[in-house]
N, C-alpha and C positions, 0 to 999 in steps of 0.2 A: 504494500500500500504506500501512500505518500510518505516522504522522508523528512519533511520539515518539522521543526520543533513546535508542536501544537500549543504548548504552554506559553510560548513567547510570540506566537503568531498574532498579528493585527491586520485587519483588512480595512483599508481607508477608501471611503466612497467620495469621489470628487467631481462627479458629473450630475449633480442635482439640477432639476428643472423646476421652475416655479409653476404653480397652477395658473395657466392662462390659456386663452382660447386657441391660439395657434401653436401651442407647444405641449400637447398632451400625448400620453402613450398610445400605441396602437391597441386596437380592441384585443383584449385577452392577454396583454403584456403584463407579466408579474413584476411588481415594483416594491422597492423599499420606500417607505413613506415617513416623512417628517411631519408630524401633526402640528397644528397651530399652537398647541399647549406645550410643545417641546418634546413630546414622547415620540418613540419610533415603533412602527409596526410594518406590515407588508400586506399586499393584496393584489388581486387580478382586476384590471381595469375593464369596467362595463359601462360604456357611455350610454346616456339616456337616448341620444340620437345617433344613428349609425352613419349618417353623412356629416362631413365636416369634422372639426376638432373642437367642439364646444366643451365647456367645463362641467356641464351637468352630468351626473352619473355617480357611480360608487365603485369602491375597490372591494371585491369579494374575498372573504377569508375562510369561507366554509358555509355549510348549509345554514341559512338564517343568520349569518354572521358577516357583516360588511361595514365599511367606513364610507360615509358620504364624502364626496369630493370637497364639500364646503368645510370639512374639518381638517383638510390637508393643506399644508403650506408648500411642501416640495415633494417631488417624486424622483426616484433614481431606479433605472432598470436593473433587474437582477438577471435577466435572461440572456444578456448580450456578452457574457464573459465566460471564459473557460480558464480556470486557474491551474490546470494540470501541470504545465511546465514549471510554474512557481512552486507548487506543492511538492514536486519531486526534487527540489533543491534543498539540501540539508541546511544551508547557511541562511535561507530566507527567513526574515523576521516580520517584514511588512510588505503587503501587497497593495499597490495603489491602483484603484480603478479610475482611470482618467488622470489628467495632469494635475500636479500640485502647483499652486501659485497664488499670487495676490488676487483677491476677489473671488476665488473659487471656494464654494461652500464644501467643507469636508467634515466627515464624522468617521471615527474609528471604532471598530468592534474587535474585542479580544476575548480572553477568558473562554476560548473554545474547549469543548470536552468531547472525547470520543463517545460515539453511540454504543459500539460494541466493546464491552469490557470497561466502560467508564460509567460515571454517574449520569442518570437520566434526568430530564427536566421534571418539574412539578406538574401535576395534572392541570390541563388547560393553559399551560404556559406557551405563549407565542414566541417562536424561536427563528433566528437566522441559521440557515443550514449550509453546509458544504457537502455536496453529494459525492459519491465515489467516482462519478465520471468527471469530476472537476468543476461541475457547474454549481452556481449559487441557487438557493431556493429558500423558502420559509414555510412555516406551518405551525399549527397548534397541537401540542403533544396530547395524545390520548392513549393511555396505556392499556385500555380495554378493547381496542380495535385490532384488526388483523389477527384473529384467533388469540387474543389476549397477549400477543407479543408486543403490541404497541406500534403506533405510527404517528406521523405528523400530518394532520388534516389541513389542506390548503385551499380547497375550492368546494363548490356545490356538489351535492350527491356524495359527500364524504370522500371525494378524491383525495389521495394521500400519498406521501412518501414513506415507504416502509423502512424499518431499521436496516434491512439488507442493502438498500440503495443509498443510505445516508452515512457519511463518514463522521461528521462532527457537527456540533450545535453550540450556539450561545444564545442567551435569553435576550429578547427585545423588551420593550417597556411593558409594564403591567397595564392591563385594561380591565373593563368592567367584568368580563367573563372570568378572567383569572382571579380578580379580586373576590368575586362571588364564590369561586371554588375554594379560595383560601379561607374565607369565612366559614364555608361548609366544613372544611377540614378542622378548623378550630372547634366548631360545634360537635363534630364527631369525637374529638378528643375529650371535650367536656362531658359528652354523653357517656363515653367509655369510663371516665373517672367516676361519674355519679353512679353508674350501674355496677361498680365493684362490690358495693354492700347495699343492695336495695332494701328499702323498708317494706313492711307488710301490713296492709290494712286488716285489722282483726275482724272486722265485720264482713268485709268482702271475701276474706279467705279464712273463714271460721272452720273450714274442713281441711285446712292445710294448703300446701302449694304443689300437690301432685294432681295434675289435670285429670288423671284417670279416675280419681275419687269422684269428681264432679260428673264425669261421663257415666260412672256406675250408678250414681243416684238418678240421673236422667234416664238411664236404661231401665231402672226399676219401674218408672212411670210409663215408659213406652211399652213395656211387656204386658201391661194391663190391657192394652188395645191391640198390640202386635206381638203375640207370644213368641214369634221367631226372631225378635230383635236381638242384635249383637252389637258390640262396640265397633267391630270392623265395618258393619253396615253404616253405623253413625258417622264413621270417619271417611266414608266415601266422598262426602262433601268436604271441602277444605277443613282440616281439623284445627280446633282451637288449641292454644297453648298458654301456659303461664309464663310471662316474660318480664324482664326488667325494662322499664322505660322511665326516663327522667328521674331515676333514683328510687323507683318504687315498683313493686310487682303489679302486673295488670293481667286481665284476661284479654287475649287478642290473637291476631294472626301474624306469623312471621313470613313475609313474602320474599325473603331472601335479600341478597345484596345486589343492588343496581348502581352502576357508576360509583362504586366505592362507598355507597351509603346503604345501610340496612333499613329495609322498609318494614315498619311494624304498624299494624292497624289495631287500635284499641277498641274493645267493646265498651261502649259508653251509654248503654240503654238502661243501666241500673247501677245500684251501689251495694247490693248485698249478695251473699253467696247463693241464697235461695232464688233470688231474681235471675241470677245467671243460669242456674239449673233449669228454671222454667224456660228461659231463652234457648238453652241447649236442646231441650225437648222439641220446641217448635222448629228450630233450625235443622234438626236431623230427621224430623218426622217423615218427610217426603222420601228420603233415601231408604229409610227402614220400610216404609209402606211399599216401595217399589222392589223390595228384596224378598218378597214372599216366595219361599222355595216351591210351594205348590203350584204357583203360576210360572215361575222361572224354569222349573224343571218338570213341566207337566207331562212330558213324554219319557220321563225316567232319567236315569243317570248314565245311560249308555250313549256316548257322544256319536256313535255311528248312526243312531236313529235320526238325529238332527241333521247330520251330514247327508244322509240318504234322501231325506225330505227336500233339502235344499237342492241337491243334484237333480232330482226328478222334476222339480219346479223349473229349473233353468233349462233343462234339456227339452222342455216343451217348445221353446223358441230357438234355442241354440242347439239345433238338432245334430250337429256334428260333435258335440261334447262327449268326451270319453273320460273315464275316471283317471286314466294315466296322465291327463292334461293338467290336473289340479293338485295342489298341495306339494309342489316340488321344493318350495323354499320355506314353507311353514306347515304347521299342523295344528288342528284344534283339539283341545282336551278339556275334560272337566276335572278340576283339581281344587284342593283346599289352599286358600290364600288367607293368611292371618286368621285361620280357624273357620273361614266361611267357604262354602263351595261356590266356584265361579266357572263361567265359560272363559277359557284362556286360549289365546293364540300364541304359540311358541315358534320362535324363529331359529332356534338352534342353540347350541351350548354357549356361544359367545355373544349372541345377538339379543338375548333376553326374551321377555314375553310381554304380551299386552293383555290386560284384563278387559273383556268385553262388557262394558257397563250397560247392560240391558235389563229391562224389568219384566220381560216375558220370553217364553220359549220362541214364540213366533217372531219377535223382533230379532232374536239371535239368528234364526233361520234366514231372515231377510239380509242380515249382515253377511252371512256365508254366501248367499245367492249373489251378492254384489261381487265378492271375490271370485266366485266361479264364472260369472259373466266376463270379468276382465281376463281371466285365464283363457276362457274360450276364444275371445277375440284375438288374444296374443298368439293362439295356436292356429289361426286361420289367416294365411298371408293375403295381402292385397295383390290383385292382378291388374287393376286399372283404376283410374281416378278421374273425377271431373270437378275442377274448381269453379264454383258458381261466380260469375261476374257480378259485381255490385259497385255502387258509387259510395258516396259518403253516408255511412250508417252509424248513428249514435244511439246508445242504449244506456240511459241513466248515468251519463258521464263517461261511459266507455265507448270505444270506437271499434267497429267490426273490422278484423284484420284478415281472417281466413274463414271460408265456408266451403268445405270440400267433401264431396260424396266419394266413397270408395266401394268398388266391387271386390268381394272376397273370393277365394279359390272355390268355395262351395257354391257360389252363385248368390250368396246373401250380400247385404249391403250395410254399411255404416256411414256415419257422417261425423266430421270433425269441425268444431266451431271455435275460433280463437278471437279474443277481444282484448283491448288494453287501453291505457291512457298514456300520458307523457312519461310516467315513471315505472309502471308495472303492467302486467298482463297475465292472462291465463287462458287455458283451452280445455275443452271437454269433448269426449267422444260418446256418441250414441249409436246403439245398435238399432237398425230399422227392422222391427219384428215382422215375421211372416204375415201377421194379420193385416199389415198395411198393404201387402202385395196381393191379398185376396180381393182387393178392390177391382172392379171391372173397368174403371176409367182412371185416367191420370188425375182428373178433378177430384174423384172420390179418394184416390190414394193420398193426395195432399191433405185432405180433411183428416185422415187418420194419422198421417205423418206429423202434422202440426200439433197433435196432442202430445207427441213425444218431444218435439223441438219447437215449442210455441214461438211465434213471431215476436210477441211482446217481450220475451226473455232473451231471444237469441238473434234478433235483428231483421230477419226476412219473413215476410208474411205471404199469404197465399197469392196476393196480387203481384208479388215480386217473382214467385217461382212458377206460376201458371203459364206465363208467356214464353218461358225458356224451353224452346224445342229441343235443344241439345241435351238438357237435363232429362226431358221426357224420353228421349231416345236412349240415353244412358241407363235409365231405370227400366227399360223394356216396354214402355207404353207407346212406342211409335215404330 
């Protein structure tokens, strides 16, 4: 890597430009910024008007993070320099970007630190960067991005410089986002100190600080109405815990750590232990009611009975389905989880399992049918396709991107619909059941087909598809 003495290195910026109409950066140029209050940051120039070089606009620093040009005194390009030759020189101590001289505005940055093997910035700190390719950059440090390895976010949609491509960093000036994070960190430290020895309200916790004691008391009440009730059923819905918060124990939920902050929600609907037990009864009642084993396992405890029913139901329409097509990557079983019998989908020794949260045998069978349908379609190759032409189609803020009919090897058909907006998208596949093709006319076929893929949900209506003679021919109605 580079040979210069990083501890002694200083980079001097000597080509600053004032904010004025005829001397602004090019669109998208990433710049070091001197603010009117004397602080330094950086950002990507987004002019308000794309023609001309007017001063209205902002410098973007990340999603929802920008600096208005009105706050900026001077700008200095970061993208026009390659420091590679200088950084490979062991004797180099200062790198001048542009000439030094009288009247030239200059600012120097030093105190650079290595990214790999060195100390990292504080969370949300905006930094000047030297990349491994010798280029300059900037970004806000986020240690929870890039699979928790950390990165420097610099533009919208969380565009970032990874640790792998960044050689060294030094902090730019503090800003509101970093100051807020610093205050949150202080609050986290204060909270941690308070919670070392939390106090206990004797009225709220008259049965102690073991949450299972409260579940047991609520369970006694539940069993009067639901004899099959268990604590495992009660905890299918997010389970309460007794937690320290602000220096005292509370009933609440621990939602985990997000952005270095533990999220705890306190139960605040009462102030006594018995009030909490009454709440726990009402909170868990639905889960218990939906766990009646007589309804859930109405066909017995042999999983093959359920799988056979699902297979036969699917085979009515997916006529090519064979048993050797399904269950290659997973299997369904009935087993005990935390003392309760459950329908479980197992993926293998290393991939764990999934508990099917259903309240009846028939709902479980429906879930299995969905899996079998997907497996059946995967085993039936496409032999030809017809993409339906369409213009601008908007559906509830989404825009239709693809609408393609496929003919399968068995002579059956399916359709794929894809839609999206500016930032995301998704697609869905539908099998066109034989019932649709029992229609005597194309017009009648569409009536049946649009019950599966309704126009109001997926973009194309009967009046859009009816005139399409190529589609009519593709489907065998011409």
